[in-house]
N, C-alpha and C positions, 0 to 999 in steps of 0.2 A: 588198581585198574580192573574193577569188576564190572563195569558197565558194558552192556552190549551195544555196539555202535553199528549203525548201518548208513552206508553212503549212497545216497540216492542220485544216480547220474555219474557215469564213469568216463566223462571226458577228461582232458588234460588236468584240469584242477581236482576233479574227484579222484582219479588215480593217484595223483601226487599226494593227496591227503591219505589215501589208503596206504601207500607206500610208506609215508611218514609214520603213521601208526604202528605199522609193523616193525620199522626200524627202531622206534623208540621202546619197543617191548611188548606192545599190545598183543595178546595172543590170537592167532588166526581164527580159532573157533569163536571168539567173542566179536568178530567182525563179519559183516555182510556188505554186499554191494549189488546194486540194480543197474541194468543195462537195457537199453532200447533194443539192441540187436543181439541175436544169438552168437554171431561171430564174435562180437566184441566181448560178450560175457565169457566165451571160452578162453579168449586171449587173456582176460584179466585173471581168471581162475588158474590158468596154466603159469602166469607169471608170478602171482602173489599167493596162490593157494588159498584164496577167499571164495567161499561158496557164493554164487549169485542167486538172487531171490527176485520174486516179483515185488512190485512197490507196496502193494497191500500187505503182503506176507512180511516184508521187512518192517512196515510200520507197526505191525502188531507184535513183532518179535524184539525190537530193539527198545532200549532205554534212551538212547540218543540217536536223533535223526539228523544227518548233515545233508542238507538239500543242495545239491550241486548241479541242477538243471539250468537251462538259460531262463533268464527272467520272463521272456515271453511264454515259456512253457510252464511256469510255476502255478499259475491258477489252475490249469488242468490237473497237474499233479496233486495239489492240495484237495481238489474235489474227489479225486480217486482215493487218497489215503486217509482223509479226515476221519471217516467212520471207524477206521482201525486204530486211531491214535489213543493210547491210554492217558488219563488225566496227568500222571506223573512223568510223562516223556519230556525230554528237552529237545527243542528243535533249534538247529543252527543253520541259517541261511548263508550261503556265499554268493547270492545272486546280486549283482551290481544295482544299486539304486532302489531296491525294494525295502521299504521301511518295515519295522516289526509290526505295525498295525496291519499291514497287508495280510500278514500270516494269522494274526490274532483274530481277525474277522473271519477266517476260513476254517479255523481248527476248533476242537472243543474248548469251552470257556476254561480260563485258568491255566492253559497250557504255556509253559515258559518258552519264550523265543529269544535267541541271541542272534544278532546281525553281525556277521563277520566279512571283513573285506581284505582277503589276502592278496599279495601280488605274485607274479609269476616265478619269483626267485624260490618259492616253494619247491620248485622242481629240483633244485640243488641244495635244499635244506638251509637256505639262507633268506627265507621269506619273512615279510613283515606283515601281520595280520592285526587289523584294527577291530576291536570288539565293542559292542553296545548291547546293553540289556534291554528287553522290551518291558512292558508294564507288569507283568507277571514273573520277570526274571529276578531272582535275588542275586547278591553278591556271589554266593556259592555256585549258582548256575553259570555265572560269567567265569568264575575261575575254573569250573569244570570244562568249559569251552576252551579257555586258554591252555589247559593241560593238553588237550588234544592237538592244538595248533603248534605248541612248542616242539613237536616232533618234526616239524619242517621250517623251524626259524624262530621268530620272536613275536611277542605280542605286546599290544598296547590298548588301554581301555579309555574310551572317550564317551561323552554324552551323545546320544544319537543325533542331536542336532549338528554335530561337527562331523558326521560320517561322510557327507558329500564332500566337504573339504579334504578329509583323509583320503577319499578315493581319488581326488584330483592329484593329490600330493605323493601318495604311496601306491595305491592300487595301479594308477597310470604311470607312476614314477619311472619304472625302468625303461619304458619308451623314450623318455626324454634323454636318458643317458645313452641309449642306442643311437638316437638321433645325433647327439653331440659326438659320439665316437665315429659315426659315419662321416660327419662334416670334417672332423679332424683328419681323419684318414684321407679323404678327398685333398684336403689341403696339403697333406704330406705328398701326395702324388703331384700336385701342382708345383711343389717346391723341389721336385726332382727325385724323391724316393720312390723305390718299387712299392707296389701296393701292399704286398705281404709284409714288408718291414715297416712301412707306415702303420699298418694295423697293429703290429706287434708292439711298436713303440707306444701307441696310443692306449692300448689295452693294458699293457704293464704300468704305464703311467697312472691310469685310472685305478687299478687295483692297489697300487702303492699309496696313492692319495686317499683311498677309501679306508684302508687299514690305519692310516695316520688319523684320519678324522674319528674313527672309532676308538682308537687306543690312546691317543695323545692327551685327551682331555682339553685341547687347545681350541679356541674359537677359530673358525675358518678364516676370518679376516687375518688373524695372526699367522695362520699358516700361509695364506696367499702372500702376506707382506714379507715373509721369510724368504720367499722365492723372487721378491721384486727388488732388485738392486737399483739404486739411483742410476738414471739415465741408461738403464739396461734394456735388454730385449723383452723381458716380461712386461714392464711398464708400458712399452710401446704397443704391445698387443692388448693390454688391459685398456689403454686409452681408446683403441679402435673398438673394442667391444662396447665400451661406454658410448662412443660416438654413434655407433649403430643401433643403440637402444636395446642391447641384449637382455639387460636386466628387467627393462619395462616389458619386453616381449615374453619373457618367462612368466612374469606376474599376470600378464593378460591371458597367456595360454592356460595357466592354472585356474584362473577365474572362469574361462570358457568350459573347461572341464568339470568344475564344479557345477556350473549352471546346466550342463548337459546331463549330469547325474540326477539333478533334481527334476529335469524334464522328463528323463526316462521313468522315474518313480511315478510321476503324475500320469504318464501314458498308459502304464500297466495297472493303475488302481481300478 
């Protein structure tokens, strides 16, 4: 861990990555952060002990730049920092939808760019981050990026052409589970349970199911069938889910999220 890393943009995602780096053993003197507001910079420094810098100063200082500003602000940020970026610097973008070509066109020639799509579970060190290297990024650059994100969860490398699909499935994925928990909790209330007890039942069930999916090595169909007795309660519920087209609705939802990711990339180009 000898690289100097600067996180440009200290929103929720930027701060989560900064905290993960510190928890994974990265020394605070080798980290920097940039913030738009002085009050926010003071909060970050007090909470994490990492010195705030200006964008240009951080770009000149760091070996690795994690670009964590909003996609609509990325063009202005790159215009500001491009003159300060050294040729050997690694750029890692966590901006949804923006391809590596967007960055390569705006920074010095040959600079390596890795596109990363983390999800909000990085806030509890259970994130899933999907990585893709740009035209100048070697396998070593991608592995270097993966090392950083392992401080807040897990990583997976895919070709960049699959990033929009990964965004739909994983980047937006937590929202679908929250939606399901909300709906199941409402159903519990409809069935006569107090809301707090319905919520606890659903959350604990989802946590247990997640651990079984992760640790059992068993296909989800087999796990579902193990709960589905002949002529029982579960198969009655599954029949209703299929009758209402829940499976098809999920597929359509993910297609819409993928398409929107592509549209966003085109709008910022």
